[in-house]
C-alpha positions as CSV (number, residue, x, y, z in Angstrom):
1,M,-9.9,-2.1,83.8
2,S,-12.1,1.0,83.0
3,G,-9.2,3.1,83.4
4,S,-7.2,1.1,81.0
5,S,-9.8,1.0,78.5
6,S,-10.1,4.9,78.8
7,R,-6.4,5.3,78.2
8,M,-6.6,2.8,75.1
9,G,-9.4,4.9,74.0
10,R,-7.5,8.0,73.9
11,S,-4.5,6.4,72.6
12,L,-6.6,5.4,69.6
13,L,-8.0,8.8,69.1
14,L,-4.6,10.3,69.1
15,L,-3.6,8.0,66.5
16,A,-6.7,8.6,64.3
17,P,-5.7,11.8,62.3
18,L,-2.5,9.5,61.4
19,F,-4.6,6.7,60.5
20,L,-6.8,9.0,58.3
21,F,-3.7,10.5,56.7
22,L,-2.3,7.2,55.9
23,M,-5.7,5.8,54.5
24,G,-6.4,9.2,52.4
25,F,-3.1,9.6,50.9
26,F,-1.4,6.0,50.6
27,V,-4.0,3.3,50.9
28,W,-6.8,4.7,49.1
29,P,-4.8,5.8,46.1
30,L,-3.0,2.5,45.8
31,F,-6.3,0.9,46.1
32,S,-7.8,3.1,43.5
33,M,-4.8,2.5,41.2
34,M,-5.1,-1.4,41.3
35,S,-8.6,-1.5,40.8
36,Q,-8.2,0.7,37.7
37,A,-5.7,-1.8,36.3
38,V,-7.9,-5.1,36.9
39,S,-11.4,-3.6,36.4
40,D,-13.3,-2.6,33.1
41,P,-17.1,-2.5,33.3
42,A,-17.3,-0.1,30.4
43,V,-18.8,-2.9,28.0
44,L,-20.9,-4.7,30.6
45,R,-22.5,-1.5,31.7
46,L,-23.8,-0.7,28.1
47,L,-24.6,-4.0,27.0
48,P,-26.8,-5.9,30.0
49,R,-29.1,-7.7,27.4
50,T,-26.3,-8.7,25.3
51,A,-24.4,-10.3,28.4
52,E,-27.4,-12.3,29.3
53,I,-28.1,-14.0,26.0
54,M,-24.2,-14.5,25.1
55,G,-24.0,-16.7,28.1
56,D,-24.8,-19.9,26.4
57,W,-23.2,-19.0,23.3
58,D,-20.4,-21.5,22.3
59,R,-17.9,-18.9,20.8
60,E,-17.6,-20.8,17.5
61,S,-21.1,-20.7,15.6
62,P,-22.3,-17.5,13.8
63,P,-24.4,-15.1,16.1
64,S,-27.9,-15.9,16.5
65,M,-30.6,-13.7,15.9
66,P,-31.5,-13.1,19.5
67,M,-27.6,-12.0,20.1
68,Q,-28.0,-9.6,17.4
69,T,-31.4,-8.3,18.6
70,A,-30.0,-7.8,22.2
71,L,-27.0,-5.8,21.0
72,M,-29.3,-3.7,18.8
73,E,-31.4,-2.8,21.8
74,D,-28.6,-2.2,23.8
75,L,-26.8,0.3,21.4
76,K,-30.1,1.9,20.9
77,A,-30.5,2.7,24.6
78,V,-27.1,4.0,25.1
79,D,-27.3,8.0,25.6
80,D,-23.9,8.6,27.0
81,D,-21.2,9.6,24.2
82,Q,-18.5,9.4,26.4
83,A,-19.5,5.8,27.8
84,L,-19.8,4.7,24.2
85,G,-16.6,6.0,23.3
86,D,-15.1,3.9,26.4
87,M,-16.7,0.6,25.1
88,V,-15.6,1.4,21.6
89,R,-11.8,1.8,22.6
90,R,-12.0,-1.2,25.1
91,L,-13.5,-3.5,22.0
92,N,-11.0,-2.0,19.6
93,S,-8.1,-2.8,21.5
94,A,-9.2,-6.4,21.7
95,R,-10.4,-6.6,17.9
96,S,-9.2,-4.2,15.5
97,G,-11.9,-2.5,13.3
98,F,-14.2,-2.1,16.0
99,R,-14.1,1.7,15.8
100,T,-15.4,1.8,12.4
101,L,-17.7,-1.1,12.9
102,M,-19.4,0.4,15.6
103,S,-19.7,4.0,14.1
104,K,-21.4,2.6,11.3
105,T,-23.7,0.3,13.3
106,T,-24.7,3.2,15.7
107,S,-25.5,5.4,12.5
108,A,-27.5,2.9,10.9
109,L,-29.5,2.3,14.2
110,G,-30.2,5.9,14.7
111,D,-32.1,5.8,11.4
112,A,-35.7,5.9,12.5
113,A,-37.1,6.0,8.9
114,S,-35.6,2.8,7.8
115,P,-34.4,0.6,10.7
116,P,-32.1,-2.4,9.9
117,P,-33.6,-5.8,10.4
118,D,-30.3,-7.2,11.9
119,L,-26.7,-6.5,12.3
120,V,-25.4,-8.3,9.4
121,S,-27.6,-6.4,7.3
122,I,-25.6,-3.1,8.3
123,D,-22.3,-4.7,7.9
124,K,-21.1,-8.3,7.1
125,R,-18.6,-8.4,9.8
126,W,-21.3,-8.8,12.3
127,E,-21.5,-12.3,11.1
128,K,-17.8,-13.1,12.0
129,P,-17.5,-14.9,15.4
130,E,-14.2,-12.9,16.3
131,F,-16.1,-9.7,16.8
132,W,-18.4,-11.2,19.0
133,I,-15.7,-13.2,20.9
134,A,-14.1,-9.7,21.7
135,I,-17.5,-8.6,23.2
136,A,-17.9,-11.8,25.2
137,D,-14.3,-11.5,26.5
138,A,-15.1,-7.7,27.3
139,L,-18.4,-8.3,29.3
140,S,-16.4,-9.5,32.3
141,P,-16.1,-6.5,34.8
142,L,-12.5,-7.9,35.7
143,T,-9.9,-8.1,33.2
144,D,-6.2,-9.0,33.1
145,R,-5.8,-7.3,29.7
146,N,-4.0,-4.3,31.2
147,L,-1.7,-6.1,33.5
148,L,-0.8,-8.6,30.4
149,A,-0.3,-5.4,27.9
150,A,2.0,-3.8,30.8
151,V,4.6,-6.7,29.9
152,D,3.7,-6.7,26.0
153,L,1.4,-9.7,26.7
154,G,-2.0,-10.4,25.6
155,R,-4.6,-13.2,24.8
156,N,-5.3,-14.5,21.3
157,S,-9.1,-15.7,20.0
158,A,-8.5,-19.1,21.9
159,G,-7.7,-17.1,25.2
160,A,-4.0,-18.3,25.5
161,I,-1.5,-15.7,26.4
162,E,0.8,-14.8,23.9
163,H,3.4,-12.0,22.9
164,L,2.0,-8.9,21.4
165,P,3.0,-7.7,17.8
166,A,6.1,-6.0,17.5
167,D,4.0,-2.7,16.6
168,Q,2.4,-2.9,20.0
169,S,5.1,-4.2,22.2
170,V,6.9,-1.1,23.7
171,N,6.3,-1.6,27.6
172,R,8.9,-4.2,27.9
173,V,11.6,-2.3,26.1
174,I,10.9,1.0,28.3
175,L,10.6,-1.3,31.6
176,V,14.1,-2.6,30.6
177,R,15.5,0.8,29.9
178,T,14.1,2.0,33.2
179,F,16.1,-0.8,35.0
180,W,19.2,-0.4,33.1
181,I,19.3,3.6,33.6
182,A,18.5,3.1,37.3
183,A,21.5,0.3,37.2
184,L,23.9,2.7,35.9
185,V,22.9,5.6,38.3
186,T,23.5,3.0,41.1
187,F,26.9,2.0,39.7
188,F,28.1,5.7,39.4
189,C,26.5,6.7,42.7
190,A,28.6,3.6,44.3
191,C,31.8,4.6,42.6
192,I,31.5,8.1,43.8
193,G,29.7,7.6,47.3
194,F,31.9,4.8,48.6
195,P,35.2,6.7,48.8
196,Y,33.6,10.0,49.8
197,A,31.8,8.1,52.5
198,I,35.2,6.5,53.7
199,I,36.8,9.9,53.8
200,A,33.9,11.5,55.7
201,A,34.0,8.7,58.2
202,S,38.0,9.0,58.6
203,L,37.7,12.7,59.4
204,T,36.5,14.6,62.7
205,G,35.2,17.9,63.8
206,W,34.2,20.4,61.5
207,K,35.9,18.4,58.3
208,R,33.5,15.8,58.6
209,D,30.6,18.0,59.2
210,L,31.5,20.1,56.1
211,M,31.6,16.9,54.1
212,L,28.2,15.7,55.2
213,A,26.6,19.1,54.7
214,A,28.0,19.2,51.2
215,V,26.1,15.8,50.4
216,L,22.9,16.6,52.4
217,L,22.4,20.5,51.1
218,P,20.9,19.0,47.7
219,L,18.2,17.3,49.7
220,W,17.0,20.6,51.0
221,T,16.6,21.9,47.4
222,S,13.8,21.3,45.2
223,L,14.2,18.4,42.6
224,L,12.9,20.7,40.0
225,V,15.4,23.4,41.0
226,R,18.4,21.1,40.7
227,T,17.4,19.4,37.5
228,A,17.0,22.9,36.0
229,A,20.5,23.9,37.3
230,W,21.9,20.6,35.4
231,F,19.7,22.0,32.4
232,I,22.0,24.9,32.5
233,L,25.0,23.4,33.1
234,L,25.2,20.6,30.7
235,Q,24.0,22.5,27.3
236,E,26.4,23.3,24.6
237,Q,27.0,26.8,25.7
238,G,26.9,25.7,29.5
239,L,29.5,26.0,32.2
240,I,30.9,22.6,31.7
241,N,31.6,22.8,28.0
242,D,32.9,26.4,28.5
243,F,35.2,25.1,31.1
244,L,36.4,22.1,29.1
245,R,37.0,24.5,26.1
246,A,38.9,27.1,28.1
247,I,41.4,24.7,29.7
248,G,41.9,23.1,25.9
249,L,40.3,19.6,26.5
250,I,37.8,20.0,23.8
251,D,37.5,22.0,20.7
252,A,33.6,21.5,20.1
253,P,31.0,21.5,22.6
254,L,30.2,18.0,24.2
255,A,26.5,16.6,23.5
256,L,25.8,16.2,27.2
257,I,22.0,17.0,27.2
258,F,19.0,15.7,26.0
259,N,20.7,12.1,25.8
260,R,21.5,9.3,28.2
261,T,24.8,11.0,29.3
262,G,22.9,13.8,30.7
263,V,20.3,11.9,32.5
264,I,22.9,9.6,34.3
265,I,24.5,12.7,35.3
266,A,21.9,14.6,36.8
267,M,20.4,11.6,38.4
268,T,23.6,10.5,40.0
269,H,23.9,13.9,41.5
270,V,20.5,13.7,43.0
271,L,20.6,10.3,44.4
272,L,24.1,10.5,45.6
273,P,23.2,11.3,49.2
274,F,21.1,8.1,49.3
275,M,24.6,6.0,48.8
276,V,26.7,8.2,50.9
277,L,24.7,8.3,54.2
278,P,23.9,4.3,54.4
279,I,27.6,3.6,53.8
280,Y,28.8,6.4,56.3
281,S,26.5,4.8,58.8
282,V,27.9,1.5,58.7
283,L,31.5,2.7,58.3
284,I,31.5,4.7,61.6
285,T,30.4,1.7,63.5
286,I,33.9,-0.3,62.3
287,P,36.5,0.0,64.9
288,K,39.3,2.0,63.7
289,N,42.1,-0.2,64.9
290,L,41.2,-2.8,62.3
291,M,43.1,-1.3,59.5
292,P,46.3,-0.6,61.8
293,A,46.0,-4.1,63.0
294,A,46.0,-5.6,59.4
295,A,49.1,-3.3,58.7
296,S,50.9,-4.6,61.9
297,L,50.3,-8.2,60.5
298,G,52.1,-7.3,57.2
299,A,49.1,-6.8,54.9
300,P,49.7,-4.1,52.4
301,P,47.1,-1.1,52.5
302,I,45.2,-2.4,49.4
303,R,45.0,-6.0,50.8
304,A,44.1,-4.7,54.2
305,F,41.1,-2.8,52.4
306,L,40.1,-5.6,50.3
307,R,40.1,-8.4,53.1
308,V,39.1,-6.1,56.2
309,L,37.2,-2.9,55.3
310,L,35.3,-3.7,52.3
311,P,33.7,-6.8,53.6
312,L,32.6,-5.1,56.8
313,S,31.4,-1.9,54.7
314,L,29.4,-4.2,51.8
315,R,26.2,-4.0,54.1
316,G,26.1,-0.3,53.8
317,V,26.9,-0.4,50.2
318,A,24.0,-2.8,49.6
319,S,21.6,-0.9,51.4
320,G,22.7,2.4,49.7
321,G,22.4,0.5,46.1
322,L,18.9,-0.7,46.7
323,L,17.8,2.9,48.1
324,V,19.4,4.6,45.1
325,F,17.9,1.7,42.7
326,I,14.4,1.9,44.2
327,S,14.4,5.7,44.0
328,A,15.9,5.9,40.4
329,I,13.3,3.5,38.8
330,G,10.4,6.0,39.7
331,Y,12.1,9.1,38.2
332,Y,10.1,11.4,36.0
333,I,11.2,14.9,36.2
334,T,14.9,14.4,35.4
335,P,14.6,12.2,32.4
336,A,11.9,14.5,31.0
337,L,13.8,17.4,31.0
338,I,17.6,16.4,30.4
339,G,17.0,13.2,28.4
340,G,15.8,12.8,25.0
341,P,12.9,10.6,23.2
342,G,14.8,7.5,23.8
343,D,15.8,8.2,27.4
344,Q,12.2,8.4,28.8
345,M,11.6,5.9,31.8
346,I,8.4,4.0,32.7
347,S,7.2,7.0,34.9
348,S,6.8,9.2,31.9
349,I,4.7,6.4,30.2
350,I,2.4,6.2,33.1
351,A,2.1,10.0,33.0
352,F,1.3,9.8,29.2
353,Y,-1.5,6.9,29.8
354,A,-3.1,8.9,32.6
355,T,-3.0,12.6,31.5
356,G,-2.5,12.0,27.7
357,S,-4.6,9.3,26.4
358,A,-6.8,9.0,29.8
359,N,-6.2,5.4,29.9
360,W,-6.3,4.7,33.5
361,G,-6.3,1.2,33.3
362,M,-2.9,0.8,31.4
363,A,-1.6,3.6,33.9
364,G,-2.8,1.5,36.8
365,A,-1.1,-1.6,35.4
366,L,2.2,-0.1,34.7
367,G,2.0,1.4,38.2
368,M,1.4,-2.0,39.5
369,V,4.3,-3.4,37.9
370,L,6.5,-0.6,39.3
371,L,5.1,-1.0,42.5
372,V,5.6,-4.8,42.7
373,A,9.3,-4.3,41.7
374,T,9.6,-1.5,44.4
375,L,8.2,-3.8,47.1
376,L,10.4,-6.6,46.2
377,L,13.7,-4.5,46.2
378,Y,12.3,-2.6,49.4
379,S,12.0,-5.8,51.4
380,V,15.6,-6.6,50.5
381,Y,16.5,-3.4,51.8
382,A,14.7,-3.8,54.9
383,R,16.3,-7.1,55.5
384,L,19.8,-5.7,54.7
385,S,19.1,-2.4,57.1
386,S,17.6,-4.4,59.9
387,D,19.6,-4.2,63.2
388,E,19.2,-7.8,64.5
389,P,22.6,-8.7,65.9
390,G,22.2,-12.4,64.0
391,R,22.7,-10.7,60.9
392,R,25.8,-8.7,61.5
């Protein structure tokens, strides 16, 4: 018994580095991203007295004097400009006008010579319940604001969920664009990859190895290098336009870069192996005598293909399609370098929120939307690629 426990302990020690690697590079970043999306204590951290007083407020009557006094004391106690900026940004996103209101209020409260008696004397907007409702809603350390905004939704003054105004609703358009581009790339990968996999599976020896090597070779090259190569090939003076003009097919260069066409071409090339390999792995398991048997029974080649080979290979097509689609919806480098402003995908918007505007909450919320979509698609892929005999 003790020997068995000792072996189990040694096994766990061997697995400890892998466990720590998964926790540090996968579990913890995912947890941090999700917590950033639903957590926003910027207001509660700076307004503790206000939070205590506003607990009994009915959200309809004008702000009482204790509420104003508590907020004034909290604002006077703030000594962190960055934290104050985070709070103002949160409040201004909930109620337009908070940025100028807070700037005017903090300036007035900083005047020790003539301190204001209340907030209304500083600005008449402080007597409007709408601004206090925004503060009350922002006092909770947990919020669904980022998750709702990720799909162009928000809450009105009554707390009901509604669509954001047209000038604030762009995420849903970009999400639809992302899925549309991913679907187009998947379609073209299937159109190219399916016949390629059929030819590779029908060959033997070095010819098959050569065709598989041609597909696998791009995977051994950096994604940035492959994208930069397409940047050179697709430009107006690139090799593709020069070749088409040399053979007389075109007179003027085609617009193949900084648009949707270039993005589709480059992403299709990059993701083609993920379509070919699943289809090929299914085709080589299909007995080679099925097509000749169908022909011997009088079926023409097209009918034999549609009734025999295609249904048996659809499992590989579906697995490859899901794998390509899952990979495509998270692409960043290729659309950023090859596409134009109207071709950027959701990963570019996540990068903007994370590095451009330091809005980690929105970056995390959009990342969660992308993660949920990926997990749903991956569950379908795992079901299709399972090797259970009952599913064959």
